[in-house]
C-alpha positions as CSV (number, residue, x, y, z in Angstrom):
1,M,-7.3,-43.5,-59.5
2,S,-7.7,-40.0,-58.5
3,S,-4.8,-37.6,-58.3
4,D,-3.6,-34.0,-58.5
5,A,-2.5,-33.6,-62.1
6,R,-1.0,-30.1,-61.5
7,P,2.7,-29.5,-62.2
8,T,4.8,-30.0,-59.1
9,R,7.9,-28.1,-60.2
10,L,8.8,-24.5,-61.1
11,D,8.2,-23.7,-64.8
12,R,11.4,-21.8,-64.8
13,P,14.4,-21.9,-62.4
14,V,15.4,-18.9,-60.3
15,E,17.0,-16.3,-62.5
16,A,19.1,-13.2,-62.0
17,S,16.1,-11.1,-62.7
18,D,14.2,-12.7,-59.8
19,H,13.8,-10.8,-56.5
20,A,16.0,-13.0,-54.3
21,I,17.5,-12.4,-50.9
22,G,20.3,-14.6,-49.7
23,P,23.4,-16.2,-51.4
24,D,23.0,-17.7,-54.8
25,D,24.8,-20.8,-53.7
26,A,22.6,-21.3,-50.6
27,P,21.7,-25.0,-50.1
28,M,18.0,-24.1,-49.5
29,T,15.9,-22.0,-51.9
30,L,12.4,-21.0,-51.0
31,V,10.3,-19.5,-53.8
32,E,6.9,-17.9,-52.9
33,Y,4.1,-16.9,-55.3
34,G,2.2,-14.4,-53.2
35,S,0.1,-11.2,-53.1
36,Y,0.1,-8.1,-50.9
37,A,-3.7,-8.2,-50.7
38,C,-3.7,-11.7,-49.4
39,P,-4.2,-12.2,-45.6
40,S,-2.4,-15.6,-45.7
41,C,0.5,-14.0,-47.5
42,T,0.9,-11.4,-44.8
43,S,0.9,-14.1,-42.2
44,A,3.4,-16.1,-44.1
45,H,5.6,-13.0,-44.4
46,H,6.2,-13.2,-40.6
47,V,7.0,-16.9,-40.9
48,I,9.6,-16.2,-43.7
49,A,11.2,-13.6,-41.5
50,K,11.6,-16.1,-38.7
51,L,13.0,-18.7,-41.1
52,R,15.6,-16.2,-42.4
53,D,16.6,-15.5,-38.8
54,R,16.9,-19.2,-38.2
55,F,18.8,-20.3,-41.3
56,G,20.8,-17.2,-42.2
57,D,22.9,-17.6,-45.3
58,R,21.8,-21.2,-45.8
59,L,18.5,-19.9,-47.2
60,R,17.8,-18.0,-50.4
61,Y,14.2,-16.6,-50.5
62,V,12.6,-15.6,-53.8
63,F,9.3,-13.7,-54.2
64,R,7.2,-13.9,-57.3
65,H,3.9,-12.1,-57.8
66,R,0.6,-14.0,-57.9
67,P,-2.1,-11.3,-57.4
68,I,-5.4,-12.6,-56.0
69,R,-8.5,-11.9,-58.0
70,A,-10.6,-11.3,-54.9
71,S,-9.0,-7.8,-54.3
72,A,-9.1,-4.9,-56.8
73,E,-5.9,-3.6,-55.1
74,S,-3.9,-6.8,-55.6
75,V,-2.5,-6.0,-59.0
76,P,-1.8,-2.3,-58.3
77,A,0.1,-3.2,-55.2
78,A,2.3,-5.6,-57.1
79,E,2.9,-3.1,-59.8
80,W,3.8,-0.3,-57.3
81,V,6.3,-2.5,-55.6
82,E,7.9,-3.3,-59.0
83,Q,7.8,0.5,-59.8
84,A,9.6,1.2,-56.5
85,A,12.2,-1.4,-57.4
86,L,12.7,0.0,-60.8
87,A,13.0,3.6,-59.5
88,T,15.2,3.0,-56.5
89,G,16.9,-0.3,-57.4
90,A,15.7,-1.8,-54.1
91,F,12.8,-4.2,-54.1
92,W,12.8,-5.6,-50.5
93,P,12.1,-2.3,-48.5
94,A,9.0,-1.7,-50.6
95,H,8.0,-5.4,-50.4
96,D,8.3,-5.4,-46.6
97,E,6.4,-2.1,-46.2
98,L,3.4,-3.2,-48.3
99,M,3.3,-6.6,-46.5
100,R,2.9,-4.6,-43.3
101,L,0.4,-2.2,-44.7
102,G,-1.8,-4.9,-46.3
103,P,-3.8,-6.9,-46.9
104,D,-6.8,-4.6,-46.6
105,F,-5.9,-1.5,-48.6
106,A,-8.3,1.4,-48.5
107,P,-9.3,3.0,-51.8
108,G,-6.5,5.4,-52.8
109,Q,-4.1,4.2,-50.1
110,L,-1.7,2.7,-52.6
111,D,-1.6,5.8,-54.8
112,A,-1.0,7.9,-51.7
113,W,1.9,5.6,-50.7
114,A,3.4,5.9,-54.1
115,T,3.1,9.7,-54.1
116,Q,4.8,9.7,-50.7
117,Q,7.6,7.6,-52.1
118,G,8.0,10.0,-55.0
119,L,7.3,7.2,-57.6
120,P,6.5,7.9,-61.2
121,P,3.3,6.4,-62.7
122,R,3.3,2.7,-63.2
123,S,4.8,1.7,-66.5
124,E,4.0,-1.0,-69.0
125,Q,7.3,-2.7,-68.0
126,V,6.2,-3.3,-64.4
127,A,2.8,-4.4,-65.5
128,R,4.4,-7.0,-67.9
129,R,6.6,-8.2,-65.0
130,V,3.6,-8.9,-62.8
131,R,1.8,-10.7,-65.7
132,D,4.8,-12.8,-66.4
133,D,5.0,-13.9,-62.7
134,F,1.3,-14.7,-62.7
135,E,1.6,-16.8,-65.8
136,S,4.6,-18.6,-64.3
137,A,2.5,-19.4,-61.2
138,G,-0.1,-21.1,-63.4
139,H,2.5,-23.1,-65.3
140,S,4.0,-24.2,-62.0
141,G,0.8,-25.4,-60.5
142,A,0.5,-22.5,-58.0
143,L,-3.3,-22.0,-58.0
144,V,-3.5,-20.1,-54.7
145,S,-1.5,-17.4,-52.8
146,P,0.8,-18.1,-51.1
147,T,2.3,-21.2,-52.8
148,F,5.8,-22.2,-51.9
149,F,8.5,-24.2,-53.8
150,I,11.4,-25.7,-52.0
151,N,14.4,-26.3,-54.2
152,G,12.2,-26.2,-57.2
153,R,9.4,-28.5,-56.0
154,R,6.0,-27.4,-54.9
155,Y,5.6,-27.7,-51.1
156,E,2.4,-29.2,-49.9
157,G,2.0,-28.8,-46.2
158,P,1.3,-26.4,-43.4
159,W,2.7,-22.9,-43.6
160,D,3.9,-22.7,-40.0
161,E,7.6,-22.2,-39.1
162,A,8.1,-25.7,-37.8
163,A,6.7,-27.5,-40.8
164,L,8.3,-25.3,-43.4
165,G,11.6,-25.5,-41.6
166,E,11.5,-29.3,-41.5
167,A,10.7,-29.3,-45.2
168,L,13.6,-26.9,-46.0
169,L,16.0,-29.1,-44.0
170,G,14.8,-32.2,-45.9
171,S,14.1,-34.4,-42.9
172,V,13.6,-38.1,-43.5
173,G,9.8,-37.7,-42.8
174,H,9.5,-34.9,-45.3
175,R,11.5,-36.8,-48.0
176,F,9.4,-39.9,-47.5
177,H,6.2,-37.8,-47.8
178,T,7.5,-36.1,-51.0
179,A,8.6,-39.4,-52.6
180,S,5.2,-41.0,-51.7
181,L,3.3,-38.1,-53.3
182,D,5.5,-38.4,-56.5
183,F,4.9,-42.1,-56.7
184,V,1.1,-41.9,-56.1
185,R,0.8,-39.2,-58.8
186,W,2.7,-41.2,-61.3
187,G,0.0,-42.5,-63.6
188,P,1.3,-46.1,-64.0
189,A,2.0,-46.5,-60.3
190,T,-0.7,-49.0,-59.6
191,G,0.0,-51.0,-62.7
192,F,3.7,-51.0,-61.8
193,L,3.0,-52.4,-58.3
194,L,0.6,-55.0,-59.7
195,T,3.3,-56.1,-62.2
196,L,6.0,-56.1,-59.5
197,M,3.9,-58.2,-57.1
198,S,2.9,-60.6,-59.9
199,V,6.5,-61.2,-61.0
200,L,7.5,-61.6,-57.3
201,A,4.7,-64.2,-56.8
202,V,5.8,-66.2,-59.9
203,V,9.5,-66.1,-58.8
204,L,8.7,-67.2,-55.3
205,F,6.4,-70.0,-56.6
206,N,9.2,-71.3,-58.7
207,S,11.9,-71.0,-56.1
208,R,12.9,-73.4,-53.3
209,Y,10.5,-71.4,-51.1
210,G,7.6,-72.2,-53.4
211,A,6.0,-74.8,-51.2
212,G,6.2,-72.7,-48.1
213,F,5.0,-69.6,-49.9
214,E,1.9,-71.5,-51.2
215,A,1.3,-73.0,-47.8
216,L,1.4,-69.6,-46.2
217,W,-1.8,-68.5,-48.1
218,H,-3.6,-71.6,-46.9
219,Q,-2.9,-71.0,-43.2
220,P,-6.2,-70.4,-41.3
221,F,-6.7,-67.2,-39.4
222,G,-9.7,-66.1,-37.5
223,F,-11.4,-65.1,-34.3
224,V,-12.5,-67.2,-31.3
225,A,-15.2,-66.0,-28.8
226,G,-16.0,-68.8,-26.3
227,A,-17.4,-71.7,-28.2
228,K,-17.8,-69.7,-31.4
229,A,-15.0,-69.4,-34.0
230,F,-14.7,-67.7,-37.4
231,S,-11.7,-68.8,-39.3
232,L,-10.6,-68.5,-43.0
233,P,-7.4,-69.3,-44.9
234,L,-5.3,-66.3,-45.5
235,L,-6.0,-66.5,-49.2
236,D,-9.8,-66.2,-48.5
237,W,-9.1,-63.2,-46.2
238,V,-7.4,-61.5,-49.2
239,N,-9.9,-62.5,-51.9
240,H,-13.1,-62.1,-49.8
241,A,-12.3,-59.5,-47.1
242,L,-9.4,-57.3,-48.3
243,L,-10.8,-57.2,-51.8
244,S,-14.1,-55.8,-50.4
245,L,-12.2,-52.5,-50.1
246,F,-11.5,-52.7,-53.8
247,F,-15.2,-53.3,-54.6
248,L,-16.1,-50.5,-52.2
249,V,-13.9,-48.1,-54.3
250,V,-15.5,-49.5,-57.5
251,G,-18.9,-48.9,-56.1
252,L,-18.2,-45.4,-55.0
253,E,-16.6,-44.6,-58.4
254,I,-19.7,-46.0,-60.2
255,K,-21.9,-43.9,-57.9
256,R,-20.0,-40.8,-58.7
257,E,-20.1,-41.4,-62.5
258,L,-23.8,-42.1,-62.4
259,T,-24.6,-38.9,-60.4
260,V,-22.2,-36.2,-61.5
261,G,-19.7,-38.0,-63.8
262,R,-19.5,-39.2,-67.4
263,L,-22.5,-41.5,-67.0
264,A,-24.9,-38.9,-65.6
265,N,-26.0,-37.8,-69.1
266,R,-27.9,-40.3,-71.2
267,K,-26.3,-39.4,-74.5
268,A,-22.8,-39.3,-72.9
269,A,-23.4,-42.6,-71.2
270,A,-24.8,-44.5,-74.2
271,L,-21.5,-45.1,-76.1
272,P,-19.5,-46.5,-73.2
273,V,-22.5,-48.5,-71.9
274,A,-23.0,-50.1,-75.3
275,A,-19.3,-50.7,-75.7
276,A,-19.1,-52.3,-72.3
277,L,-22.1,-54.6,-72.9
278,G,-20.6,-55.7,-76.2
279,G,-17.2,-56.1,-74.6
280,M,-18.5,-58.5,-72.1
281,A,-20.9,-60.5,-74.3
282,A,-18.4,-61.2,-77.1
283,P,-15.7,-62.7,-74.9
284,A,-18.2,-64.9,-73.1
285,L,-19.7,-66.2,-76.4
286,L,-16.3,-66.9,-77.9
287,Y,-15.3,-68.7,-74.7
288,R,-18.4,-70.9,-74.8
289,A,-17.9,-71.5,-78.5
290,I,-14.4,-73.0,-77.8
291,V,-15.0,-74.8,-74.5
292,P,-17.5,-77.7,-74.6
293,D,-20.1,-78.3,-71.9
294,G,-18.5,-79.6,-68.8
295,A,-16.5,-78.6,-65.8
296,W,-14.8,-75.8,-67.7
297,S,-17.9,-74.2,-69.2
298,H,-18.6,-72.3,-65.9
299,G,-15.4,-70.2,-66.6
300,W,-17.1,-68.0,-69.2
301,G,-16.8,-65.1,-66.8
302,V,-13.0,-65.1,-66.8
303,P,-12.5,-63.2,-70.1
304,I,-15.2,-60.6,-69.5
305,G,-13.3,-58.4,-67.0
306,T,-10.9,-55.5,-67.6
307,D,-8.1,-54.5,-65.3
308,T,-8.7,-50.7,-64.9
309,A,-5.3,-50.1,-63.3
310,F,-3.3,-51.6,-66.1
311,A,-5.4,-50.2,-69.0
312,V,-5.4,-46.6,-67.6
313,A,-1.7,-46.9,-66.8
314,L,-0.8,-47.7,-70.4
315,L,-2.9,-44.8,-71.7
316,V,-1.0,-42.5,-69.3
317,V,2.3,-43.9,-70.7
318,L,1.1,-43.1,-74.2
319,G,0.6,-39.5,-73.1
320,R,-0.4,-37.1,-75.9
321,R,-0.6,-39.9,-78.4
322,V,-4.0,-40.7,-76.9
323,P,-6.7,-38.1,-77.2
324,V,-8.4,-37.0,-73.9
325,E,-11.7,-38.0,-75.3
326,L,-10.5,-41.6,-75.8
327,R,-9.3,-41.7,-72.2
328,V,-12.7,-40.6,-71.0
329,F,-14.4,-43.2,-73.2
330,L,-12.2,-46.1,-71.9
331,T,-12.5,-45.0,-68.3
332,A,-16.3,-44.8,-68.5
333,T,-16.4,-48.2,-70.3
334,V,-14.4,-50.0,-67.7
335,V,-16.6,-48.4,-65.0
336,V,-19.6,-50.0,-66.6
337,D,-17.6,-53.1,-67.1
338,D,-16.8,-53.3,-63.4
339,L,-20.5,-52.8,-62.5
340,I,-21.6,-55.7,-64.7
341,G,-18.7,-57.8,-63.5
342,I,-19.8,-57.3,-59.9
343,L,-23.4,-58.4,-60.8
344,V,-22.0,-61.5,-62.7
345,V,-20.0,-62.5,-59.6
346,A,-23.0,-62.1,-57.3
347,L,-25.3,-64.0,-59.6
348,F,-23.2,-66.8,-61.1
349,Y,-20.1,-67.3,-58.8
350,S,-21.6,-67.5,-55.4
351,G,-22.0,-70.7,-53.3
352,E,-25.1,-72.4,-51.9
353,I,-27.5,-69.8,-50.5
354,H,-28.6,-69.9,-46.9
355,L,-31.7,-67.9,-46.3
356,L,-31.4,-66.8,-42.7
357,P,-28.2,-64.9,-42.9
358,L,-29.3,-63.6,-46.4
359,G,-32.5,-62.2,-44.8
360,L,-30.5,-60.6,-42.0
361,G,-28.1,-59.2,-44.6
362,A,-31.1,-57.6,-46.3
363,L,-32.2,-56.1,-43.0
364,V,-28.7,-54.6,-42.5
365,T,-28.8,-53.2,-46.0
366,L,-32.2,-51.6,-45.4
367,S,-30.8,-50.2,-42.1
368,M,-28.0,-48.5,-44.1
369,A,-30.5,-47.1,-46.6
370,A,-32.6,-45.8,-43.7
371,L,-29.6,-44.0,-42.2
372,N,-29.1,-42.4,-45.6
373,R,-32.7,-41.3,-45.8
374,A,-32.5,-39.9,-42.3
375,G,-29.6,-37.7,-43.3
376,V,-26.9,-39.5,-41.2
377,Y,-23.6,-38.3,-42.7
378,R,-21.1,-39.8,-40.3
379,A,-19.2,-42.7,-41.8
380,L,-18.8,-44.8,-38.6
381,P,-22.4,-46.2,-38.5
382,Y,-22.2,-47.2,-42.2
383,L,-18.7,-48.9,-41.8
384,A,-19.9,-50.8,-38.7
385,L,-23.0,-52.1,-40.6
386,G,-20.9,-52.8,-43.6
387,I,-18.6,-55.1,-41.6
388,L,-21.7,-56.9,-40.2
389,L,-23.1,-57.2,-43.8
390,W,-19.9,-58.7,-45.0
391,V,-20.1,-61.5,-42.3
392,L,-23.8,-62.2,-43.1
393,L,-23.2,-62.3,-46.9
394,H,-20.3,-64.7,-46.3
395,E,-22.4,-66.9,-44.1
396,A,-25.3,-66.7,-46.7
397,G,-23.1,-68.2,-49.4
398,L,-22.8,-65.1,-51.5
399,H,-19.5,-63.6,-52.5
400,A,-18.9,-61.3,-49.5
401,T,-17.2,-58.7,-51.6
402,L,-20.7,-57.6,-52.6
403,A,-20.9,-55.9,-49.2
404,G,-18.4,-53.3,-50.5
405,V,-20.7,-52.4,-53.4
406,L,-23.9,-52.3,-51.2
407,L,-22.0,-50.1,-48.7
408,A,-21.0,-47.7,-51.5
409,I,-24.6,-47.5,-52.7
410,C,-25.8,-46.6,-49.2
411,V,-23.2,-44.1,-48.2
412,P,-24.9,-40.7,-48.6
413,T,-24.1,-38.0,-51.2
414,R,-25.5,-34.5,-50.9
415,D,-25.7,-31.3,-53.0
416,P,-22.5,-29.3,-53.4
417,A,-21.8,-27.0,-50.4
418,N,-22.2,-23.2,-50.6
419,L,-18.5,-22.7,-50.6
420,P,-18.5,-18.9,-50.3
421,A,-20.8,-19.1,-47.3
422,L,-18.7,-21.7,-45.5
423,M,-15.5,-19.7,-46.2
424,D,-17.1,-16.6,-44.7
425,Q,-18.2,-18.6,-41.7
426,A,-14.6,-20.0,-41.2
427,Q,-13.1,-16.5,-41.6
428,T,-15.6,-15.1,-39.0
429,L,-14.5,-17.9,-36.5
430,I,-10.8,-17.1,-37.1
431,R,-11.4,-13.4,-36.7
432,E,-13.2,-14.0,-33.5
433,E,-10.2,-16.0,-32.2
434,Q,-7.8,-13.3,-33.2
435,E,-9.9,-10.7,-31.4
436,R,-9.6,-12.7,-28.2
437,D,-5.8,-12.4,-28.2
438,A,-5.9,-10.3,-25.0
439,E,-7.8,-13.2,-23.2
440,K,-5.3,-15.9,-24.2
441,V,-3.6,-16.1,-20.8
442,L,-2.8,-19.7,-20.0
443,R,-4.1,-20.8,-23.4
444,R,-2.5,-22.1,-26.6
445,G,-4.1,-22.2,-30.0
446,P,-7.8,-21.8,-30.8
447,S,-10.5,-22.8,-28.4
448,E,-12.1,-26.2,-28.6
449,P,-15.5,-25.0,-29.7
450,T,-13.8,-23.1,-32.6
451,V,-11.8,-26.2,-33.6
452,H,-15.0,-28.3,-33.7
453,A,-16.8,-25.6,-35.7
454,L,-14.0,-25.5,-38.2
455,Q,-13.9,-29.2,-38.5
456,T,-17.7,-29.3,-39.1
457,I,-17.2,-26.7,-41.9
458,F,-14.5,-28.8,-43.5
459,E,-16.6,-31.9,-43.4
460,R,-19.5,-30.1,-45.0
461,I,-17.3,-29.1,-48.0
462,E,-17.0,-32.7,-49.2
463,S,-19.7,-35.2,-49.8
464,P,-19.5,-38.2,-47.4
465,A,-19.2,-40.6,-50.4
466,D,-16.5,-38.5,-52.0
467,R,-14.6,-38.3,-48.6
468,L,-14.8,-42.0,-48.2
469,L,-13.6,-42.6,-51.7
470,R,-10.7,-40.2,-51.2
471,R,-9.6,-42.0,-48.1
472,V,-10.1,-45.6,-49.2
473,E,-8.9,-45.4,-52.8
474,P,-5.2,-45.1,-52.0
475,W,-5.4,-48.2,-49.8
476,S,-7.2,-50.1,-52.6
477,S,-4.6,-49.1,-55.2
478,F,-1.4,-49.4,-53.2
479,L,-2.2,-52.2,-50.7
480,V,-5.3,-54.3,-51.6
481,L,-4.5,-54.9,-55.3
482,P,-0.8,-55.5,-54.9
483,V,-1.5,-58.0,-52.1
484,F,-4.2,-59.6,-54.2
485,A,-1.6,-60.0,-57.0
486,L,1.0,-61.5,-54.7
487,A,-1.6,-64.0,-53.3
488,N,-3.1,-65.1,-56.6
489,A,-0.6,-64.6,-59.5
490,G,1.8,-67.3,-58.4
491,V,2.0,-70.3,-60.7
492,V,4.5,-73.0,-61.4
493,L,6.1,-72.5,-64.8
494,S,6.0,-76.1,-66.1
495,M,4.9,-77.7,-69.3
496,D,2.8,-80.0,-67.1
497,V,0.5,-77.1,-66.5
498,L,-0.2,-76.9,-70.2
499,H,-1.0,-80.6,-70.6
500,G,-4.6,-81.2,-71.3
501,H,-5.6,-77.5,-70.9
502,G,-5.0,-76.3,-74.5
503,R,-8.6,-75.7,-75.3
504,L,-9.3,-73.9,-72.0
505,M,-6.3,-71.6,-72.3
506,A,-7.2,-70.9,-76.0
507,A,-10.7,-69.9,-74.9
508,V,-9.4,-67.4,-72.3
509,V,-6.8,-65.9,-74.7
510,V,-9.2,-65.6,-77.6
511,G,-11.9,-64.2,-75.3
512,L,-9.6,-61.4,-74.0
513,V,-7.5,-60.6,-77.0
514,V,-10.2,-61.0,-79.8
515,G,-13.5,-60.9,-77.9
516,K,-12.9,-57.7,-75.9
517,P,-12.0,-55.4,-78.8
518,L,-14.5,-57.1,-81.1
519,G,-17.3,-56.6,-78.6
520,I,-16.4,-53.0,-77.7
521,V,-16.1,-51.8,-81.3
522,T,-19.3,-53.7,-82.3
523,G,-21.3,-52.3,-79.4
524,A,-20.1,-48.8,-80.0
525,L,-20.7,-49.0,-83.7
526,L,-24.3,-50.3,-83.3
527,A,-25.0,-47.5,-80.8
528,V,-23.8,-44.9,-83.2
529,K,-25.6,-46.4,-86.3
530,T,-28.9,-46.6,-84.4
531,G,-28.6,-43.1,-83.2
532,L,-28.4,-44.0,-79.5
533,A,-25.0,-42.5,-79.1
534,I,-22.6,-40.1,-80.8
535,K,-18.9,-40.8,-81.2
536,P,-16.8,-37.7,-80.3
537,P,-14.7,-36.5,-83.3
538,G,-11.6,-36.4,-81.1
539,Y,-10.6,-40.0,-81.9
540,S,-10.9,-42.3,-84.8
541,W,-12.4,-45.8,-85.0
542,R,-8.9,-47.2,-85.3
543,Q,-8.0,-45.6,-82.0
544,L,-11.2,-47.0,-80.5
545,V,-10.0,-50.4,-81.6
546,G,-6.8,-49.7,-79.7
547,A,-8.8,-48.8,-76.6
548,G,-10.7,-52.1,-77.0
549,L,-7.5,-54.0,-77.1
550,M,-6.4,-52.3,-73.9
551,A,-9.6,-53.5,-72.3
552,G,-8.4,-57.0,-73.1
553,I,-6.0,-56.7,-70.1
554,G,-8.1,-58.8,-67.7
555,F,-5.8,-59.6,-64.8
556,T,-7.4,-58.6,-61.5
557,M,-11.0,-59.3,-62.4
558,S,-10.1,-62.3,-64.5
559,L,-8.0,-63.9,-61.7
560,F,-10.7,-63.0,-59.2
561,I,-13.4,-64.9,-61.2
562,A,-11.1,-67.7,-62.1
563,A,-10.3,-68.4,-58.4
564,T,-14.0,-69.1,-57.9
565,A,-14.8,-70.8,-61.3
566,F,-11.9,-73.3,-61.2
567,P,-11.5,-75.0,-57.8
568,D,-9.1,-77.6,-59.3
569,P,-5.5,-76.3,-58.8
570,G,-4.4,-77.6,-62.2
571,D,-7.2,-75.8,-64.1
572,F,-6.6,-72.6,-62.1
573,A,-2.9,-72.7,-62.9
574,A,-3.6,-73.1,-66.6
575,V,-6.1,-70.2,-66.6
576,K,-3.7,-68.0,-64.7
577,L,-1.1,-68.5,-67.4
578,A,-3.7,-67.9,-70.1
579,V,-4.7,-64.6,-68.4
580,F,-1.1,-63.5,-68.2
581,A,-0.4,-64.3,-71.8
582,A,-3.7,-62.7,-73.0
583,S,-3.1,-59.5,-71.0
584,G,0.4,-59.2,-72.3
585,L,-0.8,-59.7,-75.9
586,A,-3.7,-57.3,-75.5
587,A,-1.3,-54.6,-74.1
588,L,1.2,-55.0,-76.9
589,A,-1.5,-55.0,-79.6
590,G,-3.1,-51.9,-78.0
591,L,0.2,-50.1,-77.9
592,A,0.9,-51.0,-81.5
593,V,-2.4,-49.5,-82.6
594,L,-2.3,-46.4,-80.5
595,W,1.4,-45.6,-80.8
596,P,1.2,-43.7,-84.2
597,Q,0.4,-40.0,-83.7
598,R,-3.3,-39.2,-84.1
599,Q,-4.3,-37.2,-87.1
600,N,-6.2,-34.0,-86.8
601,G,-9.9,-34.3,-87.6
602,A,-10.2,-38.0,-86.7
603,T,-13.6,-39.4,-87.3
């Protein structure tokens, strides 16, 4: 799950030494990190003036320096303002004047201004003040000028008066937006939601509403067009249709890793690939060693999967106890794990194959590939064909979630954009609009051609595959997976479930808790010993064992495969309990191994 890992709060609160205007006890405090040589800052300066007129003594405004690197005059301008404040005791008149003179200072203009003001040469004291503010900006997550903080929290929204004013007032919409961002950026958020929905499902299943709750998931829903009908139980819509979004995200993440990510380099990819292969072979072999031939033997795929959300969430909880290199290793390993898991589902857990819809599905896939080759970068044609492909694969007897992976493969990527050129083009369009101010009678805002041109520039900055991943991934993490857990995690807590299923449950638990770490460590060790891969020195083999135990948290993939492998409700209920128990044991064991602080120079 992708997220913005920058700090969201001020590294230091507003102090007496800060340049502030407005009462200290004002209910609203707006801190700006800005620059006098920044066009956006000069525009924001006028917005701040309107906000001060609007809120009066209810607003305290604080300015801190964040000189921009693009202008040679940015640092001198900040230092001259500080020198003026030091010499006269008044910061704001100099601040306001340079905001009006900027942002394009001519060579020597600032020195001439300082001479006119009768200022002494810039001292080391003012230079240090500007450097301190710039460092504070970095520690606070302010990477651009201007960056605003409202009551200590970084503001992420438009800089116009209406939006900033709404944020300052703390409207319900803004508070909801802020709380949502905080939750999404919380590392364990997806794992927390999965746990919550799983517990809720178990509680409901074992309550007086259990029968009705279970019946709800078996209610048929579908579409009728004349004599034709397409209907599925609600549970199948979740496991086959909704989960296709999850597999679309998995496919896009795999594609990114193979092209520009951790798996793009052979040497870098060798260790997690070997670990993932071992981490899938060992659980399957242990499962088959425990379970005899028969109805249960088909469930060997249950212990091979890893729940990425839970595993990564626990690593985030461990924080600095886990080296960054180990997080990279585990993330890359579960990406490969997901890829192989998808292939396993497609090859071994599909139904009877029907050739006509399968052939039509192949034609649709070729059509998406042809669109890619033709340089079609709009998402709509791919999404339309992807939905059609899902229907055809379902009718063909394959697991229809495979459509999500095929769609991810076909969505185009392209070389990184020439960002400076695009920014120059956007600035040219904006300047042209500003120069037409005299013509803006009976007009509001930029012209429609300019809006379309700016939108085209924005779309070119991001690859279509990356843009689709960014838009779909939150839906997968915060809707699809929680709903999947709610629909599939429910089980009646009764000793009757355990009756006659001891060997089956033991096979699942041993496969996940023992097979996963054993296979991952063995695969990684063989790759290193044979020279195919190199283990980074940032983590020890003991810590790699801990990561392998974390990979024993099967949950989503394990339940997904179990739902197909065990059509008998009693068998499925027993396997669900085994998956829950194994995932909990694996998590606790992984935490126990990784909790001790790592030693320097681990090998």
